[in-house]
C-alpha positions in Angstrom: 116.5 279.9 155.0 116.7 279.8 151.3 116.0 283.6 151.4 118.6 284.7 153.8 121.1 282.4 151.1 119.9 283.6 148.6 119.5 287.2 149.4 123.7 287.5 150.5 124.9 285.4 147.8 123.0 287.8 144.8 124.1 290.6 147.0 127.6 289.6 146.1 126.9 288.5 142.7 125.7 292.0 141.7 128.2 294.0 143.0 130.9 291.2 141.2 128.9 292.1 138.6 129.0 296.0 138.5 132.9 295.8 139.3 134.8 297.8 136.3 137.4 295.5 136.5 135.1 292.5 136.4 133.4 294.0 133.2 136.8 294.2 131.1 137.3 290.8 132.0 133.9 289.4 130.4 134.3 291.6 127.5 137.6 290.2 126.6 136.2 286.6 127.0 132.9 287.3 125.2 130.2 286.8 127.6 129.5 290.2 128.5 126.2 290.3 126.9 125.2 287.3 129.0 126.7 288.7 132.2 124.7 291.7 131.5 121.4 290.4 131.3 121.9 288.3 134.3 122.5 291.1 136.3 119.4 292.7 135.1 117.4 290.2 136.1 118.9 289.2 139.4 118.2 292.7 140.3 114.4 292.8 139.9 114.3 289.3 141.3 116.0 290.9 144.5 113.3 293.4 144.7 111.0 290.7 145.4 113.3 288.8 148.6 111.8 290.9 151.1 108.3 289.9 150.9 109.5 286.3 150.2 110.9 286.5 153.6 107.9 286.9 155.3 106.0 284.8 153.2 108.4 281.6 153.7 107.4 280.8 156.9 104.2 279.8 156.0 103.6 278.9 152.3 105.7 275.9 151.4 106.0 277.0 147.8 107.3 280.3 148.4 110.1 278.8 150.2 110.9 275.7 147.2 110.8 279.0 145.1 113.1 280.7 147.3 115.5 277.4 147.2 115.8 276.8 143.4 116.9 280.7 143.6 119.7 279.9 145.7 120.7 277.3 143.9 121.0 279.4 140.7 123.2 282.0 142.9 125.3 279.2 143.9 125.3 277.9 140.1 126.0 281.5 139.1 128.8 282.6 141.5 130.6 279.6 140.3 130.5 280.9 136.8 132.1 284.1 137.6 134.5 282.7 139.9 135.5 280.8 136.8 136.2 284.0 134.9 137.8 286.4 137.6 140.5 282.9 138.3 141.5 282.6 134.8 142.0 286.4 134.6 144.3 285.5 137.6 146.2 283.0 135.7 146.7 285.1 132.6 147.9 288.1 134.6 150.5 286.0 136.7 151.5 284.5 133.1 152.1 287.5 131.9 153.9 289.2 134.3 156.4 285.9 135.0 157.1 285.5 131.1 160.1 287.6 129.6 159.1 290.2 127.7 160.2 289.5 124.0 158.7 285.6 124.4 155.5 287.6 125.9 155.3 289.7 122.7 156.0 287.1 120.1 153.4 284.7 121.7 150.7 287.7 121.6 151.4 288.3 117.7 150.9 284.6 117.1 148.1 283.7 119.0 144.9 285.9 118.7 143.1 287.3 122.0 139.8 285.5 120.7 142.2 282.2 120.6 143.2 282.1 124.0 140.0 283.5 125.0 137.8 280.7 123.0 138.1 277.6 125.3 136.5 279.1 128.7 133.7 281.4 126.7 133.1 278.1 124.8 132.5 276.1 128.2 130.6 279.2 130.2 127.9 280.5 127.4 126.0 277.6 127.5 125.9 277.5 131.1 125.0 281.3 131.1 122.3 280.8 128.5 121.3 278.1 130.8 121.2 279.9 134.1 119.4 283.2 132.6 116.5 281.0 130.8 115.7 279.2 134.7 116.3 283.0 136.5 113.9 284.2 133.9 111.0 281.5 134.2 111.5 282.1 138.4 111.2 285.7 138.1 107.7 284.5 136.1 106.3 282.7 139.1 106.1 285.9 141.0 102.8 286.5 140.0 101.2 283.3 141.3 103.7 283.2 144.1 101.5 286.7 144.9 105.4 288.3 145.2 105.6 291.9 145.4 108.4 294.6 146.0 108.3 296.2 149.6 110.6 298.2 151.5 113.2 295.9 153.4 112.6 296.7 157.1 115.9 297.0 158.6 117.7 295.0 161.1 119.2 296.2 164.2 122.8 294.4 164.3 123.8 297.2 166.3 123.8 295.9 170.1 124.8 297.1 173.7 127.4 294.5 174.5 125.3 291.9 176.0 128.6 289.7 176.7 129.7 291.9 179.4 126.9 290.6 181.9 128.8 287.6 183.6 127.2 284.1 183.9 126.1 284.6 187.3 124.7 287.9 187.0 122.1 286.8 184.5 120.9 283.5 186.6 117.4 284.8 188.4 115.9 282.5 190.3 117.8 279.4 190.5 119.1 280.5 195.0 117.4 277.5 196.3 118.4 275.2 193.8 122.1 276.3 194.1 122.7 276.1 197.9 120.8 273.0 198.2 123.6 271.9 195.1 126.2 273.0 197.3 125.9 271.6 200.6 125.8 268.1 198.3 129.2 269.0 196.7 130.7 270.4 200.3 129.0 268.2 203.1 129.4 265.0 204.1 127.6 262.0 202.1 127.0 259.4 204.9 125.2 257.9 202.4 127.8 256.8 200.2 129.7 253.2 200.4 132.3 254.9 197.9 134.9 258.0 198.4 132.6 259.2 195.4 129.2 260.3 194.9 126.9 261.7 192.4 125.0 264.8 192.5 122.6 264.9 189.5 121.5 267.8 187.9 118.0 266.9 185.7 115.6 268.6 183.2 114.9 269.4 180.4 116.7 270.8 177.1 117.3 274.9 177.6 116.0 274.8 181.4 119.7 275.6 182.5 121.3 272.9 183.6 124.7 273.7 182.4 124.3 277.3 183.3 123.8 275.9 186.7 126.5 273.6 186.7 129.0 276.0 185.6 127.7 278.1 188.7 128.6 275.5 191.4 131.8 274.7 188.7 133.4 277.9 189.5 132.4 278.9 192.8 135.2 279.8 195.4 134.6 277.1 197.7 133.8 274.2 195.1 137.7 275.6 193.6 139.5 275.4 197.1 138.0 272.5 198.3 138.5 270.0 195.4 142.2 269.2 194.0 141.2 268.7 191.2 138.9 269.8 188.4 137.4 268.2 185.3 134.6 269.1 183.1 133.6 266.8 180.1 130.8 267.1 177.8 129.5 263.6 177.1 126.2 263.8 174.2 125.5 261.2 172.3 128.7 259.3 172.1 129.5 257.7 175.6 132.4 256.2 174.8 134.4 255.3 178.3 138.3 255.0 176.6 137.5 258.5 175.2 136.2 260.0 178.4 138.3 258.1 180.3 141.1 259.5 178.3 140.1 263.4 178.4 140.1 263.0 181.9 143.8 261.5 182.7 144.5 264.5 180.0 143.1 267.1 182.4 144.5 266.0 185.8 147.7 265.1 184.5 148.8 267.4 181.8 150.0 264.6 179.8 149.2 263.3 175.9 149.8 259.9 175.9 148.9 257.0 174.3 147.2 253.6 176.0 147.2 250.5 174.1 144.0 249.6 176.2 140.9 250.6 178.7 142.8 248.9 181.7 146.4 250.7 181.1 144.4 254.0 180.8 142.9 253.2 184.0 145.6 252.1 185.9 147.4 255.5 184.9 144.1 257.3 185.7 144.0 255.7 189.0 147.6 257.0 190.1 146.4 260.8 189.0 143.7 260.1 191.6 144.7 258.0 194.7 144.1 259.9 197.9 143.1 263.3 196.0 139.5 264.8 196.1 138.3 265.5 193.0 135.3 267.4 191.5 133.9 266.0 187.7 131.3 267.2 185.2 129.7 265.1 183.2 127.9 267.5 180.7 125.1 266.5 179.1 124.6 262.7 179.3 122.2 260.2 177.2 123.7 256.8 177.7 121.7 254.4 180.3 123.9 251.3 179.9 124.6 250.4 183.6 127.7 248.4 182.5 129.3 251.1 180.5 128.9 253.3 183.9 130.7 251.1 185.9 133.5 250.7 183.9 133.8 254.1 183.7 134.1 254.9 187.3 136.5 252.2 188.1 139.7 254.3 188.5 137.5 256.9 190.8 137.6 254.4 193.7 140.9 255.6 194.7 139.9 258.7 195.2 140.0 260.6 198.5 136.5 260.8 200.5 134.2 263.8 199.2 135.1 263.5 195.4 132.2 264.4 193.6 130.7 264.0 190.3 128.0 266.8 189.0 126.0 264.7 185.6 123.3 267.3 183.7 121.1 265.2 181.5 117.3 265.2 180.2 117.1 261.5 180.8 115.6 260.8 184.8 115.4 256.8 183.2 119.7 257.2 183.7 119.4 258.4 186.7 117.3 256.0 188.2 119.7 253.0 186.3 122.1 254.1 188.4 119.9 253.4 191.7 118.8 257.1 192.4 115.3 257.3 194.2 113.4 260.4 194.5 115.1 263.1 192.1 114.2 266.7 192.1 114.1 267.7 188.8 115.1 271.4 187.7 112.0 273.3 186.9 111.1 275.9 184.6 111.6 279.1 186.1 108.6 280.6 187.9 106.4 283.4 185.8 107.8 286.3 188.1 111.7 285.1 187.9 111.3 284.2 184.0 110.0 287.8 183.8 113.4 289.0 185.7 115.3 287.2 183.4 113.4 288.3 180.1 113.9 292.0 181.4 117.4 291.6 182.6 118.6 290.9 178.8 115.6 293.1 176.7 116.0 295.8 179.0 119.4 295.3 181.2 117.4 295.8 184.1 115.3 292.8 186.7 111.7 294.8 186.4 109.7 296.5 183.9 109.4 299.8 186.8 110.6 302.3 184.1 108.8 300.5 180.5 105.6 300.2 181.9 104.2 300.2 178.4 106.1 297.2 177.3 105.3 295.1 180.4 102.0 293.4 179.1 104.0 292.5 175.9 106.9 290.9 178.1 104.0 288.7 180.2 102.5 287.5 177.3 106.5 287.1 175.6 107.5 285.3 178.9 104.6 282.9 178.9 104.9 281.8 175.2 108.5 281.0 176.3 107.3 278.6 178.6 110.2 279.2 181.7 113.0 277.9 180.0 116.4 280.0 180.5 117.6 279.7 176.7 113.9 280.9 175.0 113.8 284.1 177.6 117.8 285.0 176.9 117.3 284.6 173.1 114.1 286.7 173.0 115.2 288.8 175.6 118.6 290.1 173.7 116.5 290.0 170.4 114.2 292.7 171.6 117.9 294.4 173.2 117.7 297.9 171.2 114.4 298.2 170.9 111.9 299.9 173.3 108.9 300.4 171.2 105.7 299.2 171.7 105.0 297.7 167.6 108.4 296.0 168.1 107.6 294.0 170.7 103.6 293.5 169.2 105.3 292.0 166.3 107.6 289.2 168.4 104.5 288.7 170.2 101.8 287.8 167.4 104.5 286.2 165.4 103.3 283.5 163.5 106.5 281.4 163.9 104.9 280.8 167.6 102.1 278.3 165.9 104.8 276.5 163.7 105.0 272.5 163.6 108.0 270.5 165.4 107.2 273.5 168.2 108.2 270.1 170.7 111.9 269.9 169.1 112.6 273.3 168.1 111.7 276.0 170.9 109.4 278.7 169.0 111.7 281.3 170.7 115.1 280.4 168.8 113.3 280.0 165.9 112.0 283.6 166.3 115.3 284.9 167.2 116.8 283.2 164.3 114.1 284.7 162.0 115.2 288.1 163.7 118.9 287.8 162.4 119.8 289.6 159.1 120.7 288.0 156.1 123.9 287.4 156.4 123.8 286.7 159.6 121.4 283.4 159.2 123.6 282.3 156.5 126.8 282.4 159.0 124.4 280.4 161.7 123.2 277.8 159.3 127.1 276.8 158.6 127.3 275.7 161.6 124.9 273.0 161.1 128.1 271.2 159.6 129.6 270.9 163.1 128.5 268.1 165.6 127.1 269.0 169.3 129.3 269.7 171.5 131.5 270.7 169.2 134.5 273.6 170.4 134.2 276.5 168.5 137.3 278.4 167.9 136.0 281.8 166.9 139.4 282.5 164.5 139.2 278.9 162.3 135.5 279.6 162.3 135.9 283.4 160.7 138.6 281.8 158.3 135.6 279.7 156.8 133.3 281.7 156.6 135.4 283.8 154.5 136.9 281.0 152.4 133.0 280.3 151.5 132.7 283.8 150.6 130.2 285.0 153.2 131.8 287.7 154.4 131.8 290.5 151.9 132.5 293.9 153.9 130.7 296.7 152.8 133.3 299.5 153.8 136.3 299.1 152.0 138.5 300.1 154.9 136.8 296.5 156.7 139.2 293.3 156.0 136.5 289.9 156.1 138.1 288.9 159.1 137.5 291.5 160.7 133.7 291.6 159.7 133.7 287.6 160.5 134.7 288.5 164.0 132.5 291.5 164.4 129.2 288.8 163.2 130.6 286.2 165.8 130.2 288.2 168.7 127.0 289.7 167.4 126.1 286.0 167.5 127.4 285.4 170.5 125.6 288.2 172.5 122.5 286.9 171.1 122.9 283.1 173.0 123.6 281.3 169.3 127.1 280.5 171.0 127.9 280.2 174.6 130.9 280.3 176.1 132.8 276.4 176.6 132.4 276.0 180.2 136.4 274.3 180.5 137.7 277.5 178.6 136.8 280.7 178.2 138.4 281.2 175.2 136.5 278.4 173.0 133.0 278.3 172.5 129.8 275.7 171.7 126.5 275.6 170.9 123.8 274.7 173.2 122.0 271.2 171.9 118.6 273.0 171.2 120.6 275.4 169.0 122.4 272.7 167.1 119.2 271.5 166.5 117.7 275.1 165.0 120.8 275.0 162.8 119.9 271.4 161.4 116.7 272.8 160.7 116.8 275.9 158.9 120.2 274.3 156.9 117.6 272.3 154.7 119.5 271.5 151.4 122.4 272.9 151.4 124.5 271.8 154.1 124.9 268.0 154.9 126.2 266.7 158.2 127.3 263.4 157.2 126.9 260.9 160.5 128.5 257.9 160.7 125.5 255.6 160.4 123.9 258.0 157.4 122.6 256.3 154.5 122.0 258.4 151.0 121.7 258.4 147.8 123.7 259.7 144.2 120.7 261.6 143.5 120.0 263.5 146.6 123.5 264.2 147.5 123.4 266.3 144.3 121.6 269.5 145.6 124.1 270.0 148.3 126.8 272.3 148.5 128.4 272.0 152.0 129.1 269.0 153.5 131.1 267.6 156.6 131.9 263.8 157.9 133.0 262.3 161.2 136.7 261.4 161.5 136.2 257.8 162.7 139.3 255.7 162.7 138.8 254.0 159.4 136.7 255.7 156.6 136.3 253.8 154.4 135.7 254.6 150.0 132.2 252.5 150.3 130.9 255.1 152.7 131.2 258.3 150.6 130.9 256.4 146.8 127.6 258.0 146.5 129.3 261.3 146.6 131.0 260.7 142.9 127.5 262.4 142.2 128.3 265.7 144.5 129.8 267.5 141.7 128.4 271.2 143.1 130.0 270.7 146.2 132.0 273.6 147.7 132.9 272.2 150.9 134.1 268.9 152.9 135.0 269.0 156.1 136.0 266.2 158.1 135.0 267.1 162.0 135.5 265.8 165.5 132.1 264.0 166.6 134.0 263.8 169.9 134.7 266.8 172.6 138.7 266.9 171.3 139.9 264.4 169.5 143.6 265.7 169.4 144.6 262.2 170.1 144.3 259.0 168.2 144.8 257.4 165.0 142.7 258.0 161.9 143.0 256.5 158.6 141.4 257.5 154.9 140.7 254.9 152.2 143.1 256.2 149.2 140.9 255.5 147.0 138.7 258.6 148.4 141.7 260.9 147.6 142.6 259.3 144.2 139.1 258.3 142.6 136.8 260.9 144.7 138.1 264.1 145.2 139.6 264.8 141.4 135.8 265.3 140.9 135.1 267.5 143.1 135.5 270.6 141.1 133.9 273.0 142.8 135.5 272.9 146.4 136.7 275.9 148.5 137.1 274.4 151.5 138.8 271.2 151.8 139.6 269.7 155.2 141.8 266.6 155.6 143.3 267.0 159.1 144.2 264.3 161.4 144.0 261.8 158.8 147.5 259.5 158.4 147.8 260.9 154.8 151.4 261.0 153.7 151.0 262.7 150.1 149.0 265.0 149.1 147.8 263.9 145.4 148.6 266.3 142.5 144.6 266.8 141.7 144.9 269.5 144.5 146.5 272.0 142.0 143.7 271.4 140.3 140.8 272.3 142.8 141.3 276.2 141.7 138.1 277.1 143.2 139.9 276.8 146.7 140.4 279.0 149.1 140.8 276.5 152.3 143.0 273.7 152.4 143.9 272.5 156.2 145.8 269.1 155.9 147.4 270.1 160.0 148.3 266.8 161.9 148.9 264.1 159.1 152.0 262.9 157.4 153.2 264.6 154.7 156.3 265.2 153.5 155.9 267.6 151.2 153.5 269.9 149.3 152.9 269.1 145.2 155.0 271.9 143.1 151.4 272.6 140.8 149.5 274.0 144.5 151.1 277.1 143.2 148.3 277.0 141.3 146.1 277.6 144.0 145.4 281.4 142.7 142.4 282.2 145.0 144.0 280.1 148.9 143.5 281.7 151.1 144.3 280.2 154.4 146.8 276.8 154.3 147.6 274.8 157.5 149.9 272.4 157.5 150.5 272.5 161.7 151.3 269.3 163.6 153.0 267.8 159.7 155.8 266.8 161.8 156.9 264.7 158.2 157.1 267.4 156.3 160.1 268.5 154.7 159.6 270.6 151.7 157.8 273.4 150.0 157.1 273.9 146.6 159.4 276.8 144.5 155.8 277.8 143.1 155.0 279.6 146.6 155.5 283.0 145.2 152.4 282.7 143.0 150.1 282.4 145.8 149.3 286.0 145.9 146.3 285.8 147.6 147.0 283.9 150.3 146.5 285.5 153.8 147.3 283.1 156.8 149.9 280.2 156.3 150.3 278.0 159.6 153.1 275.6 160.1 153.5 275.4 164.0 155.3 272.4 165.0 156.6 271.1 161.9 160.3 270.3 163.0 161.4 268.9 160.0 161.2 271.8 157.5 164.1 273.8 157.7 163.2 276.3 155.2 161.2 278.7 153.3 160.4 278.6 149.8 162.1 281.9 147.7 159.4 284.7 147.5 157.5 284.1 150.4 158.4 287.5 151.4 156.8 289.4 148.5 153.6 287.7 149.6 152.3 291.2 150.9 149.0 290.2 151.6 150.3 287.7 154.0 148.7 288.1 157.7 149.6 285.0 159.5 153.2 283.1 159.0 153.6 281.2 162.2 157.2 280.0 161.6 159.9 282.4 160.2 163.1 280.4 159.7 166.1 282.5 159.4 169.0 281.1 156.7 172.3 281.7 155.3 173.1 284.0 152.1 171.0 282.3 149.9 167.7 281.8 152.1 164.9 284.0 153.8 166.8 286.7 155.3 165.3 288.6 158.5 164.9 291.7 156.6 162.5 290.4 153.7 159.6 290.9 156.7 159.3 294.4 156.0 157.3 293.6 152.8 155.3 292.1 155.3 153.5 294.7 156.7 150.3 292.7 157.9 151.9 290.1 159.6 150.2 289.6 163.3 148.9 287.2 165.5 152.0 284.3 166.2 155.3 284.3 165.2 158.2 282.2 165.6 161.2 283.7 164.5 164.2 280.6 164.5 168.2 280.6 163.3 168.4 284.2 164.8 172.3 283.4 164.9 172.2 283.4 160.9 171.0 287.6 161.1 173.6 289.1 159.2 173.4 292.2 161.2 171.3 294.4 163.5 170.8 296.5 160.8 168.6 293.7 158.5 166.8 293.1 162.3 165.3 296.3 162.3 164.5 296.5 158.7 162.1 294.1 159.8 160.1 296.2 161.9 158.0 294.2 164.6 157.6 296.8 166.5 155.4 298.0 163.6 153.2 294.6 163.4 150.7 293.5 165.8 152.3 290.5 166.7 150.6 288.7 170.2 152.9 285.8 170.2 156.9 286.1 169.6 159.5 283.5 170.3 162.5 284.6 169.3 164.9 281.1 168.8 168.5 280.8 168.1 170.3 277.6 167.9 171.1 275.9 171.0 175.3 275.2 170.3 177.2 277.8 172.1 180.8 278.0 170.1 183.8 280.2 169.5 182.0 281.2 166.7 179.3 283.1 168.6 179.6 286.8 169.2 178.0 288.3 171.9 177.8 291.7 171.7 176.3 290.8 167.4 173.4 288.9 169.1 172.3 291.5 171.7 172.4 294.1 169.5 170.2 292.1 167.0 168.0 291.4 170.2 167.7 295.1 171.0 166.5 295.8 167.5 163.5 292.8 167.7 161.6 294.6 170.0 157.7 294.1 168.9 154.8 296.1 169.6 154.5 296.8 173.1 150.6 297.3 172.6 149.4 293.8 171.1 152.3 291.3 172.5 150.6 288.8 175.0 153.4 286.3 175.3 157.0 286.0 174.9 159.6 283.3 174.6 163.5 283.8 174.5 165.6 280.5 173.4 169.3 279.8 173.4 170.0 283.6 173.2 173.8 283.9 173.6 174.7 287.6 174.9 175.3 288.5 178.5 172.4 290.4 178.8 169.0 290.2 177.6 167.9 293.3 176.4 165.8 296.0 178.6 162.4 296.1 176.5 161.9 292.6 177.4 160.5 293.4 181.1 159.4 297.2 180.2 156.1 298.1 181.7 154.6 299.7 178.9 154.1 296.0 177.5 151.0 296.2 179.4 149.1 293.1 177.4 151.8 290.9 178.3 150.5 287.8 180.7 153.6 285.1 179.7 157.0 284.9 179.6 159.8 281.8 179.3 163.4 282.6 179.1 165.3 279.4 178.0 168.2 278.1 177.8 170.3 281.7 177.7 173.4 279.4 179.2 175.5 283.5 179.0 173.1 285.0 180.7 174.4 286.8 184.1 170.8 288.4 185.2 167.3 288.6 184.5 165.6 291.5 183.5 162.3 293.6 185.9 159.7 291.4 184.9 158.1 292.1 188.2 157.4 295.9 186.3 155.0 293.6 183.6 151.6 294.9 184.8 149.8 291.8 183.5 152.0 289.0 183.9 150.5 285.8 185.1 153.2 283.2 183.9 157.2 283.3 183.8 159.4 280.4 183.4 162.9 280.9 184.2 165.2 277.7 182.7 168.7 276.6 181.7 170.6 280.1 183.0 173.7 278.4 183.8 175.5 282.1 184.5 172.7 283.6 187.1 174.0 282.9 190.2 172.1 284.9 192.6 168.5 286.2 192.0 168.5 289.7 193.4 166.4 293.1 193.6 166.7 293.3 190.1 164.0 291.4 189.0 160.9 293.4 190.5 162.7 296.8 190.6 163.1 297.5 194.3 159.2 297.7 193.9 156.5 296.3 196.6 153.8 296.4 193.8 155.6 294.1 191.5 154.6 290.6 190.3 150.8 291.7 191.3 149.5 289.6 188.5 151.6 286.4 188.7 150.2 283.1 189.1 152.6 280.9 188.0 156.4 280.6 189.0 158.7 278.6 187.3 162.8 277.8 188.0 164.0 275.0 186.4 167.8 274.0 185.1 169.8 276.8 187.0 172.9 274.7 187.7 174.7 277.4 189.6 172.0 279.7 190.9 173.0 280.1 194.6 170.4 282.3 196.6 167.2 284.6 196.2 167.1 287.6 197.1 163.8 289.2 195.3 161.8 288.1 198.2 161.8 289.6 201.8 160.2 291.1 204.7 159.4 294.0 203.0 158.7 292.8 199.4 157.0 289.6 200.4 153.6 291.1 199.4 154.5 290.9 195.8 153.6 287.4 195.3 150.0 287.6 196.6 148.3 285.7 193.5 151.0 283.5 193.4 148.9 280.0 192.8 152.1 277.6 191.6 155.9 277.7 192.4 157.8 275.3 190.9 161.8 274.9 191.7 163.4 272.0 189.8 166.9 271.0 189.2 169.0 274.3 191.3 171.1 271.5 192.9 173.0 275.0 194.6 169.8 276.2 195.9 170.0 276.9 199.3 168.7 280.1 200.4 165.1 280.9 200.0 163.3 282.8 202.2 159.2 283.4 201.5 157.4 284.9 204.2 153.5 284.9 203.1 152.0 283.1 199.8 148.2 283.5 200.7 146.9 282.1 197.2 149.3 279.3 196.7 147.8 275.7 195.6 151.3 274.1 194.7 154.5 273.8 195.8 157.2 271.7 193.4 160.5 271.3 195.1 162.6 268.8 193.2 166.1 267.7 193.1 167.7 271.1 194.9 169.7 272.0 197.9 169.6 270.8 201.1 167.5 272.8 203.4 164.8 274.5 200.5 162.2 273.1 201.1 162.7 273.5 204.7 162.8 277.4 203.9 160.5 277.9 201.8 157.3 275.7 204.1 158.7 278.0 207.2 156.1 280.3 207.4 154.3 280.1 204.9 150.4 278.7 205.7 149.9 276.3 202.8 148.9 272.2 203.0 151.7 270.2 202.1 151.2 267.4 199.6 152.3 264.9 197.8 154.0 267.2 195.4 156.5 268.6 198.2 
């Protein structure tokens, strides 16, 4: 592991030391000669790393040598970052000073004096580092390290992830059919309305995969009214599991004072409904806790089921299960087929007979575990020569110690990764088991740590990070989350592997861990579990962690979007100021009301996450964070002010201000930050504030954007200059003020909306709020928006008609709300196209005060809604005429506060079950 970290960081360091601009800075600070010697030594040591990577597996002394090298590499990087940051500070200062005063200062103060402080501080460090580095190089003879050519790594792979989950499941047909019968059949043996369907087996045998196949099965989806998936793992907290289930079945995020109150609410949600609950990876054996958890389930409809995956048979015996059918390892034949599928893309070796003997040997070593078979199969996915298969089969890693905990096949798959990928995987050891990874967020963290350094100048670090993530996903280091395809998880055994390879550089500081000050001094990256109260005594020893680069607050639970978490102010005041080398700091979701001034002194900081805290402002010296790339204040509902120094953040790439209702203006000069890629909330102001045409300078803007205060746009020309069509925006919210008075001009707002057409190739979600025109621009329903899946039109009180939304080919969700002038919805919605709305799944009409009739659907065009699953018509008091002939996919029909006869006319002729929601 150490070799990989050192190798990657050494590449970055040599690249920095070779840069001509950096050389000029080094000369200015009088440390060029020291850095020149450093580069020579680093280059010689780099030549030894390929040999060291092969010997570290079995030679403890080589591993220790690599660890020492990695620590030195970190120290060198810190020094170089010091130099580069000082250069940025000086350049920015000179830019902001008036020319006359700058000239005078330069005459009065010699350049040698302005550089003295930094030079005086860094020269001793460099001397010490050079000595240590030379001593390491001298040890190469004793360790037997030689210069050898590096074996190329195979990182260009076919798209393994294109295989559907079900297609790569082999040898489980009998188990699947048996479990399906248990889920869908009548369990006469159960005294309760619900029963448990257990899936028990060892780690990596495929329990979660089988549960996912059952959960997503079409018969299962249609059989149960409610579906919930919860990853449990080590922390079996009845309140938290119940709260997660309530949120999933109700789509509400309520706070409950106690478990009884929560269970009463959950009971009401489950009453007389047949539900399916998956409790994945259960370890807890306390029978009383189980009885507390299932108390609300007694109100459900008969036939409800709980799928429980666990490694612990004892747990199920405590719940009075008698005979248990454990999920066994795959047979040799099935294992060979699964391995061939992932290694060769086919389920046998008929066309690769020379590889079959080696394949059989590898399969035998994988012991029939699907996770291991997939990992090694994908490792070999681009190699069809016998030598590569022999290398895998004969690797010494199969015989390493701790094979009972870390499956050797997984360790071998890790060892085969390129150095940069090993580094990224090790970083994931900072996150607890069952953590839900957001790919975008993880890439931003990798970038802030300096792990993403593209060799191609045209490729951004973010793009490189996305590609690396996809490689790790294709190699089974990540998996799609069972209940949300947009998020990812890491198998427990992969998490164990990450912890093993992280060694002395990454520390996941768990709640009950005790560690001394001396031990902490070596760690560079640390995370800690967010809990209700985080006291100072727990972290007092971290005053010794002077080299710490990362401090991340993470959730120990599946998803902690709710709850109050308190952080001792003494940690903020006494501890954090001593961690001067921090590059990543996340204090998300703590009830912090103030950001300490010392934050502005963390000059190495790249990533600062203060989301969902209670801060009211950011300190003015935040502008001193010249290296800051990512700033997140999402969900800071008390935030009212941003510092004027914001314009100094020239390296800022991502600024997330979503859900900050009290923030009413952007700082001056933010439109000049040309590097900005993410600016989630843009507030248009009057003459002295942010104008919409300032967006023309933000050419790299992409992702989700909310444009607020559009009633203050002074001219359509300014809107045109924003150049939204040239930006890769995926989510766009266009919002005017919701006060409709005589000062608003319909034609002006219509002209502005016409000019705000976004990029039709990238837009996925669109929301138009409180627009004051009578007609919505034609581009809103233009069929060229082929990626658009979600449209919401709300509070546009003067509009008299709707665009042809039915022509949007990928539209899945459409919400029309608060359209007070729309009386009749006619064929303009579908453009008279019988194939309109071919993808629509959710349709919502709400608060339509004068809407009387709907002629969009008639006998000739009823087929356009063949995919519609949910239809809601709420608060439409004058609506009396709706005629639907067929909605074959409809599952939910909600009618509330509408005209007499609407429900009758809707239900007539529809083959649907009318439940409580009608």
